[in-house]
C-alpha positions as CSV (number, residue, x, y, z in Angstrom):
1,M,-115.8,-24.2,-3.3
2,K,-115.4,-27.9,-3.2
3,K,-119.0,-29.0,-2.8
4,R,-122.4,-27.7,-2.2
5,Q,-125.1,-29.8,-0.4
6,A,-122.5,-32.5,0.4
7,Q,-124.2,-35.6,1.8
8,T,-122.8,-37.2,4.9
9,I,-123.0,-40.9,5.9
10,D,-125.5,-40.2,8.7
11,G,-128.0,-38.6,6.3
12,G,-127.0,-34.9,6.9
13,T,-126.3,-32.4,4.3
14,I,-123.4,-29.9,4.6
15,D,-124.5,-26.6,3.0
16,L,-121.1,-25.5,1.7
17,L,-117.7,-27.3,1.8
18,F,-114.6,-25.4,0.9
19,E,-110.9,-26.1,1.0
20,D,-108.5,-23.5,2.2
21,K,-105.1,-22.7,0.5
22,E,-103.4,-25.4,2.7
23,G,-105.9,-28.0,1.6
24,N,-107.8,-28.1,4.9
25,P,-111.6,-28.5,4.8
26,V,-113.8,-25.5,5.7
27,V,-117.5,-26.4,6.5
28,V,-120.1,-23.6,6.3
29,E,-123.6,-24.3,7.7
30,L,-126.3,-21.7,6.8
31,K,-129.3,-21.0,9.0
32,L,-132.3,-18.8,8.4
33,S,-133.1,-18.4,12.1
34,R,-131.2,-17.9,15.3
35,I,-128.3,-20.3,15.8
36,G,-128.8,-22.5,18.8
37,R,-127.4,-25.6,20.4
38,G,-128.9,-27.9,17.8
39,A,-127.1,-26.0,15.0
40,V,-123.8,-26.3,16.9
41,N,-124.3,-30.0,17.5
42,Q,-125.1,-30.4,13.8
43,L,-121.9,-28.6,12.8
44,K,-119.9,-30.8,15.2
45,R,-121.3,-34.0,13.5
46,Y,-120.4,-32.6,10.1
47,M,-116.8,-31.8,11.2
48,K,-116.4,-35.3,12.6
49,W,-117.5,-36.7,9.3
50,V,-115.2,-34.4,7.3
51,R,-112.2,-35.3,9.5
52,G,-112.9,-39.0,9.0
53,E,-113.3,-38.6,5.2
54,T,-110.3,-36.3,4.6
55,K,-107.9,-37.5,7.3
56,K,-106.8,-33.8,7.7
57,R,-105.9,-32.5,11.1
58,G,-106.6,-28.8,10.4
59,Y,-110.1,-27.6,9.7
60,R,-112.5,-24.7,10.2
61,S,-116.2,-24.5,10.5
62,Y,-118.7,-21.6,10.5
63,C,-122.4,-21.5,11.2
64,M,-124.2,-18.4,9.8
Protein backbone atom coordinates (compact mmCIF):
# COMPACT_ATOMS: atom_id res chain seq x y z
CA MET A 1 0.00 0.00 0.00
CA LYS A 2 1.31 3.40 -0.95
CA LYS A 3 -1.18 5.62 0.91
CA ARG A 4 -4.34 5.44 2.95
CA GLN A 5 -6.80 8.35 2.93
CA ALA A 6 -4.81 10.22 0.23
CA GLN A 7 -6.01 13.82 -0.20
CA THR A 8 -6.68 15.05 -3.73
CA ILE A 9 -6.42 18.66 -4.87
CA ASP A 10 -10.23 18.98 -5.21
CA GLY A 11 -10.81 18.05 -1.56
CA GLY A 12 -11.54 14.37 -2.16
CA THR A 13 -10.04 11.51 -0.21
CA ILE A 14 -8.88 8.31 -1.92
CA ASP A 15 -9.52 5.44 0.49
CA LEU A 16 -6.59 3.24 -0.56
CA LEU A 17 -3.81 3.92 -3.06
CA PHE A 18 -1.57 1.05 -4.10
CA GLU A 19 1.16 0.57 -6.65
CA ASP A 20 1.31 -2.62 -8.74
CA LYS A 21 4.54 -4.46 -9.53
CA GLU A 22 5.03 -2.34 -12.68
CA GLY A 23 4.75 0.86 -10.64
CA ASN A 24 1.27 1.77 -11.90
CA PRO A 25 -1.23 3.29 -9.46
CA VAL A 26 -4.20 1.26 -8.23
CA VAL A 27 -7.04 3.23 -6.61
CA VAL A 28 -9.51 1.48 -4.30
CA GLU A 29 -12.66 3.28 -3.14
CA LEU A 30 -14.62 1.61 -0.35
CA LYS A 31 -18.38 2.06 0.04
CA LEU A 32 -20.72 0.88 2.78
CA SER A 33 -23.82 0.99 0.61
CA ARG A 34 -24.72 0.13 -2.95
CA ILE A 35 -22.38 1.55 -5.58
CA GLY A 36 -24.14 4.01 -7.86
CA ARG A 37 -23.37 6.60 -10.49
CA GLY A 38 -22.02 9.02 -7.90
CA ALA A 39 -19.41 6.51 -6.73
CA VAL A 40 -18.33 5.83 -10.31
CA ASN A 41 -17.97 9.57 -10.99
CA GLN A 42 -15.99 9.97 -7.76
CA LEU A 43 -13.63 7.20 -8.84
CA LYS A 44 -13.20 8.83 -12.27
CA ARG A 45 -12.22 12.13 -10.59
CA TYR A 46 -9.71 10.32 -8.39
CA MET A 47 -8.17 8.52 -11.37
CA LYS A 48 -7.86 11.80 -13.27
CA TRP A 49 -6.03 13.28 -10.30
CA VAL A 50 -3.75 10.22 -9.95
CA ARG A 51 -2.87 10.27 -13.66
CA GLY A 52 -1.95 13.96 -13.40
CA GLU A 53 0.15 13.42 -10.29
CA THR A 54 2.02 10.30 -11.39
CA LYS A 55 2.22 10.85 -15.18
CA LYS A 56 1.71 7.08 -15.53
CA ARG A 57 -0.25 5.73 -18.48
CA GLY A 58 -1.32 2.45 -16.91
CA TYR A 59 -3.63 2.33 -13.92
CA ARG A 60 -6.41 0.34 -12.32
CA SER A 61 -9.32 1.31 -10.12
CA TYR A 62 -11.82 -0.58 -8.01
CA CYS A 63 -14.94 0.45 -6.17
CA MET A 64 -16.04 -1.99 -3.45
